[in-house]
C-alpha positions in Angstrom: 34.2 -16.7 -50.5 33.7 -19.5 -48.1 36.3 -20.2 -45.5 37.6 -23.7 -45.5 37.7 -23.8 -41.5 34.9 -23.9 -38.9 34.9 -24.1 -35.2 33.0 -27.2 -32.7 32.9 -28.3 -29.6 31.7 -31.5 -28.1 29.6 -30.5 -25.0 29.5 -31.8 -21.6 26.7 -34.5 -22.1 28.6 -35.8 -25.2 31.6 -36.4 -23.1 29.8 -37.4 -19.9 27.9 -40.2 -22.1 31.0 -41.5 -23.7 30.4 -40.3 -27.1 33.4 -38.4 -27.9 35.3 -40.9 -29.7 32.1 -41.9 -32.1 31.6 -38.1 -32.7 35.6 -37.5 -33.8 35.2 -40.4 -36.0 32.1 -38.9 -37.8 34.1 -35.8 -38.1 36.6 -37.5 -39.5 34.7 -40.1 -41.9 33.1 -36.7 -43.2 36.4 -35.5 -44.6 37.2 -33.1 -41.9 41.0 -32.6 -41.0 41.5 -31.2 -37.4 43.6 -28.5 -36.9 43.5 -28.1 -33.2 42.0 -30.0 -30.6 41.8 -30.2 -26.6 39.9 -31.3 -23.6 39.0 -28.6 -21.3 36.4 -27.3 -18.9 34.6 -23.6 -19.7 34.8 -21.5 -16.5 31.7 -19.4 -15.7 33.4 -16.5 -17.1 34.4 -17.9 -20.5 30.7 -19.4 -20.8 29.3 -16.3 -20.4 31.5 -14.4 -22.5 31.2 -17.3 -25.2 27.6 -16.9 -25.2 27.1 -13.6 -24.5 25.2 -13.3 -27.8 22.3 -15.0 -25.9 22.7 -13.1 -22.8 19.0 -11.4 -22.9 17.3 -14.8 -23.6 15.6 -16.9 -21.0 18.0 -20.0 -21.5 21.0 -17.8 -20.8 21.5 -18.9 -17.0 21.1 -22.6 -18.0 23.0 -22.8 -21.0 26.2 -21.4 -18.8 25.5 -23.9 -16.1 25.4 -26.8 -18.7 28.4 -25.8 -20.5 30.6 -25.6 -17.0 29.2 -28.7 -15.6 31.8 -30.8 -17.4 34.6 -31.3 -19.9 34.2 -30.2 -23.4 36.2 -30.6 -26.5 37.1 -27.7 -28.4 38.3 -27.9 -32.1 39.0 -26.3 -35.4 38.2 -28.5 -38.7 39.2 -27.8 -42.1 37.5 -29.0 -45.2 36.2 -27.1 -48.2 32.9 -25.2 -47.3 33.5 -26.4 -43.8 31.0 -24.2 -42.2 28.0 -25.5 -44.4 29.5 -29.0 -44.3 29.5 -28.9 -40.6 26.3 -27.7 -39.9 24.9 -30.5 -42.3 26.9 -33.0 -40.4 25.8 -32.0 -36.8 21.7 -31.7 -37.7 19.2 -29.9 -36.3 19.5 -28.3 -32.6 16.4 -30.4 -31.6 17.7 -34.3 -32.4 14.0 -35.0 -32.6 14.3 -32.6 -35.9 18.0 -33.8 -37.0 18.1 -35.8 -40.1 19.0 -39.2 -40.0 23.0 -40.1 -39.7 23.6 -36.7 -38.0 25.7 -36.1 -35.1 22.4 -35.2 -33.3 20.4 -37.6 -34.3 22.8 -40.2 -33.1 24.1 -38.6 -29.8 22.1 -35.2 -28.8 19.4 -35.9 -25.8 17.4 -33.0 -26.5 17.3 -29.3 -28.0 19.5 -28.3 -24.5 21.6 -31.2 -24.1 22.4 -31.2 -28.2 26.0 -32.9 -28.1 27.9 -30.3 -29.9 28.4 -27.2 -31.0 28.9 -25.7 -34.8 29.7 -22.6 -35.8 26.9 -20.9 -37.6 28.8 -18.5 -39.9 32.5 -17.8 -41.5 32.9 -15.0 -39.1 31.9 -16.9 -36.1 34.2 -19.8 -36.9 37.1 -17.4 -36.8 36.0 -15.5 -33.8 34.8 -18.8 -31.5 38.2 -20.1 -33.0 40.7 -17.5 -31.7 38.4 -17.7 -28.4 39.5 -21.1 -27.7 42.8 -21.4 -29.1 46.2 -19.8 -29.5 47.7 -19.3 -33.0 50.5 -21.4 -31.5 48.0 -24.2 -30.8 46.9 -24.4 -34.4 48.1 -26.2 -37.0 
């Protein structure tokens, strides 16, 4: 059974470019409820741990550097079929391939600076949510 929660991060480029409010509006207008949210900045150690799954990939160092370059907004979202619906809302990783009306089509700069992260499975949504939030911070 699919979970009704997912995790997202608005990435440094989205914050730097002033898109935070517009992206949050898109999320709310798509029927998601925010169950936890905070503006924070990842340390190098946190970014390395969060993206450890990519440690062997050639882009890992650049990814860690990018994700620590400025503040992020971490959030837990709730809606029926949350993971799949949010992945559809954010669009393809490369904004050139993203469907019209998606967050990445509107706000991503490139495949590497793609404005927003969305969990790719119910299991990862749970792991990523608890990486960023304590139980007391989640409604």
